N, C-alpha and C positions, 0 to 999 in steps of 0.2 A: 357756367353762370355763377355769379357771386351771390351767395345766399343773403337774404335780408333777415337779420336776427335782432330781436329786441332784448336789450339787456335785462329788463325786469322779469323776463322768463327764466333768468338764471340767478335768482336770489334766494336767500333763506334767512332765518332769524338767528344771528350769532349772539348769544348772551355775552356781555362784556367780560364777565368773570371767567369765561372759557379761554380767553386770550392769554396764553402763557407769557408771564412777565420775566421768568427766569428759566434756565434749562434745568433738567433733572441732574442729580449728582453724577449718575452713570449714563453715558450716552445711549447705550444699547438696551437700557431698561425701559425705554418708552413703550407705550402701547402701539400695536400694529393691527390695523383693520385690514383684512384680506377680502377682496371682492373677486369672485370668479363665477361667470355664467349664472348670474342672478342670486348666488349664495353669498352671505356675509358671515365671516368668522372673526373671532377676536384672539389675538396673540400678543406676545411681547416681541420687540424688534429682533432680539438675538435669536429668535426661532425662524427667521426668514429663510434660512437655507432648506428647511423642511418643506417649504411651500413652493419651491421652484424646481424645475427639472435639472438634474445633474448635467453639467456641460453648458448651462446657460452662461452668457457673458454679461457681467455687470459693467456698465460704462459710467465712470465717475467724472465729475467736473472738477478738475484740479486747480481751478482759479483760487486766488487767495485775496481776502478782503484787505484793502488798504485803509488806514485811519484817515478817511477823506474829509472829515469836518475840522475846520481850522477857525480860530477866532483871533481877531486883531483889534486893538484899541487905538482909536485916533487920539490926537493931542487934545481934542475937545472932550474926550472921555467916552464918546460913542463907540459902541462895539459893532464890528462888521463880521458876519459869519460867511466863510467861503466853503462851499461844498463842491469838491472836485467831481466832475462828470466824465470828461474824456479829453485826451490830449489833442492839441492842434499842431504844435511845433516844439522841438525840431523834428518830431515824427509823430504820426497818428497811431503808429503801432505801439501798443502799450509796453511790450518788453523793451523796446528801444527808448520810449519816453521816460521810463523809470531810470534809465542810465544817463539821462541828460546832465550835462555839466555846465555850470555858469548861468544858464537861463532855461526857462520852460514856459510855454504858453498853453493854457488849458481853458476849455469851456467849464463854467461852474454855475451853480445856483448861489445867489448872493443874498444874504439876510441883511436888512437895513440898507438896501442899495441907495435909497434916496439920500442917505447921509454921506455917501462916497462920491465926491465931486470928481469930474473927469481929470482934473490936473493934480488931484491929491495922490501922494504916494503913501502907502501903508508900509510900515517897517517894524521889524522886531529883531532882537538878538537871540540866538539859540546856540546851545552847545551840541555839536555833532561829533561823536567819537573823540571828545576831548578838544575839538577845535571850535573856537568861537566864530560864529558865522553871523553876518549882518544880512538879513533877507529883506528885500523890498518888493512890493507889489504895485503894479500899475493897471488900471482899468483901461484897456485899449479899444474895446468896442462895447458900449453900454447895451445896445440892442441885443447882441449875441452873448453878452456876459462873458467876454473873453478877457482873461487876466494873464499878464506876463509877470513871472517870478524871476528875480535876478539875485545872484549871490556870487561872491568872489571866493574861489577855492580851487586848488589844483586836484583835490581828492574827493570832495563831497559830491555825490550824485543826488538826483531829485528824490528818489525813494527814501534816502536817508533824511532829507529835509522833511518829507511827509511823516516819517516815523518819529522824528524828534518833536514835531509840532502838532500833529493831528490827533483826533479822537475817533474811536470806533463809531461808524455810522449806524447805530441801531435803527430799526424801522420805526416809523412814527406811532405805530400802535403799541409799542413798548413804552409805557408811561413812566420812565425813569431815565436818569442820565447814565451813560455808559460807565461801567466800573472796570477796575483792573482785570477782573476775572473774565470779562467779555472779550478781552484781547485774545484769549485762548478759546473760549467756548463759542464765540461767534465766528469760528474758523473750523473747517474740517481738519481731521488729522492728516489728510493726504494733500492738502492745498500747497502748491509750490509756486504757481505763476501769479505774481502780484498784479492787481489791476481792477478787481471787482470793488464796487461800492455797496454791495449787498451780498450776503452769503447764499450759496446754493444749499438751501436749508435741509433738503432731504438727506444730504451727505453728513449732516451733523450727528446722525444716529449711529454712525459707524465708529467703532473704536478699534484699537490695534488687535485685541483678541478676536473680534468678529472678522476683521479682514484676514487674519491668519486662518480662521475657520473656513472662510470661502475657499482658500487655496487647498487646505487639507481635504475638503469634501468634494473636490473636483469641479469647482466653478472657475471660470476665466475672469480676469480683471483687466480692464483697459481704462485709460484716462483720455479725456478730451478737455479742451479749454473753451469755455465761453465766459467772458468777463461780464458778470451781472451788472446791469446799470440801474440807476435810480428810477428809471422808467418802469421798473417792475412794480413799484408802488403807485404809479400814476393812475389816478381814477379816470374812468371813462367820462368825458365831459357830457353835460346835458344834451348838447346838440347832436351827439352821436348815439345816444341811447336807443333811439328808435331803429337805427340801423348801424350796428356796431362795426360793420365792415369798413365804415368811414373813419373809425378811430385811428389817429396817427400812431403807429407802433414805433417804439424806440429801437434804434439800431444797437446791437451788441456785438462786440468783437469776438471772433472765433479763431482758434489756432488748432490745427490738426496735423499730426505727423504721419509719414508714410506707413509706419508700423501699425498705427491705429486704423488706417484705411484698409490695410491687409486683414486686420481682425474683423472689420465690418464686412469685407468681401466674403469671408468664410463663415459667417454667422450661422448658428443653428437656432438660437433663441436669445433675443436681445432684451436686456433689462436696463434701461436708462435710470440712473439714480438722480431723480429730480426732473422737473420740467425744463431746466436749462440744458441738461444732457440730451433730453428728447428733442428739443428744438435744434440743437446742434446736429444730431444725427439726421433728422428729417431735412434740415437745410442742406446738408451735404448731398443727400439724394437728389434734391431739386437742382442743386448746382450742377450735378452731372448732366441732368436733362437740359438745363440751359445751355451748357457748353456743347452738348451733342447736337443741339439745334442751331447753334450759332458759335462758330469757332472763337474761343476766347482771345482777346487782344493781349499784348504784352502787359498792359496796365492791369487788366483783370487777373492775369496770372500772378501779378505781384500783390494785388489787393482786390479780392472778389467782393461782390455784393449780391445778396439774395433778397429780392424785393418782397414786400409785405404779402401780396396776393399771388405769389408765384404759382401756387397749386391751381389757381383758377385761370391764370394766364396761359398755362400750358395744357389745359384739360382737353383740348382738341388735337393735341399732338400725340404721336405714338410714343409711349413712355417706356423707359428701360425698366427691367425688373430690378429688385434690390441688388442682386448679385451683379448684374450687368452695370448698374450705376457705379458701384465702387470699383469694379474692374476698369471701367472707363476712366475714372479719376486717377487710378494708378498708372494707366497707360499715358495719360497726359503728363503726370509728374515724371515718368521715366523719359518721355520724349523731350521734355524741357529741362531735365536734370534738376528737378525740384525735390527737396526733402520734406517740406512742410507747406501747407496751404494757410494763408492768413487773409482774413476779410471780415465782413460783417453781415449779419442777418437781421431782417425785420419781419421774418415769417410770422404770419398771423394764423393760428390754428383755431378754426371755428367749428361748431357742431355741423356734422356732415362731412368733415375732412376724412379722407382715406389715408390712414397711416401706412407708410411704406416701409418703415424700418423697425419700430418698437413693437415688441410683443407683450410686454408687461411694464408697468411704470411704478416706481417708488416715489411717493410724493407726500408732503404734509397737507394739512387741511387749509384751504385758502379763503380769503375774504369773499363775501357775496358780491355779485355784480362786478367782477373783475375779469381781465383777459385770461388769468390763470384758471378761473372757474369755468370759462368757456372751453379751455383746453381739456380739462377733466371731463366735461360733458361730451366733448367730441370723442374722447377715448372710450368711455363706457356707456354713452347714450343717456337716456332718461333715468337710468338707474342711479345717476349721481344723487338724486334726491333721497333715495333710500339709504345710500351710503352715508350721506351727511347727517341724516336724521338718526341713523344708528350711532354715529360718532357722538352726537349730542346726547342721546339717550344713555350712552354708556360712559359719560364723563370724560371723553377725550379732551386733551388740551390742543388748542388751535394755533395756527400761524407759525412763525419762524422757530420759536423755542418749544413748539408743541409736539404732539405725537404724529404718527405716520400712517400711511396706507400703502398696500400693495394691490394694484389694480391690474387685472388681466383684460386685454383688449376685447372690445365688444365683438 
C-alpha cells in the first residue's frame, strides 16, 4: 500500500542566516552531528572514523559537476540562459554524451525562453584548447526544451565545449554568483565521472588526509555513480503536498561496475556518503528484485529503469535478502558478459520505507518540505525533528556548503 503523506508534517523553521553561502576553508573541519538510538552527540567531521565500526564500507558518489549554466546574447541584445539537464542524442548515456563530436542534443532549462524564436540560431565563438570554435544552438522542440548544439572540429568534444563556456551551477539558495573557487569547492576531491548538475554535497567534507585515514584505520572505500540532476532542488508543487507520493520524481542516471556490486554482496556495515549514494544502493537492490520477478530484456540490460514507487509495487512479492540481491545481479552480469550496469532511477523513499542496504547515512542538513527531508525522516523516524532542532540550537550551517550529520538507521 502506498502511504499518504502530507508534506507539511515534514517542515521546520530554517533561519536564512543558517544557510551556508560559502564553504569552510578546510573541508573536514565542518561540524558533525551524530544520531544513534535516540542519542545526539556533536563532533567535527574528521572524527567520523571513531563513530563507526571498523570494517564498515563507505560508498562514495564519484560523479563530477559540469559547468551546466551557459549564457548567450542575441543580436537584439537579449540574453538567453541555457541550463543543461540531460542528454538526448547522440547518446543518453552521459559518459558517451560528453564525448560527442560535431553536435549534441540536450534537454535544458531555458531562461528568457519567450525571446528565443523557433527559427533563431544562437551563436558564439570560443577558444577550446587553442582552437577557435564557432558554436551554434537551435531550439528544436520548445515544449520539451530540446536544444541542438553544433560545431565544426575534428578534435573538440562536447565536455570541452561545456568547460570553455559554462559556469558552475550553484544551488538557488546560495545568493551569489559562482566564483572561480567554486570550480574546486563545489566538487568532491574524488569526483571523476562528469555529468552532474548539482554536487553530492555529503562528499564535500572529505579531503585527502581523511580519505587516507579511512584506509589506515581499516575501513573499506567503494565508489558508485549517480549523476545528480537539477530535480534535486525541485520543490514539491502545491497539488502534491497533501499526498507527496504523487510528486513526479526526477530520473537520475546510475553507473555501477562489477567490482562495486561484489563489495555490496559481501557487506558487513554499509555507510552511503550522501542521499545520492543511498538512493543508488537501494535502487540496485530493487533492480535485482525486478529482474528476479521478470527476466530483463536486452534493452533493459543495456539501460535499466527503476520506477518511483518500486518498493510498493513489489511489496507483495517474495523479496531477496540484501546478499541474495547483489549475488543475483552479479550472476546476470556474468551470464550476459556485462562489466557495468547503466540506467536510471526515480526511486522515492518515503517515511515508512524499509531500507534494504544502508546501515548508517552521512548527509548534510536539508531544506524543509523537500523529498530529501522525507528520506531523512524515513531513515531515522520521527527523531528527525530532534536532530534538526539540535542542529539549529548548536549553530550548524545548513544545505550544500553547510555542516554534516551521521545518522544510524532506526
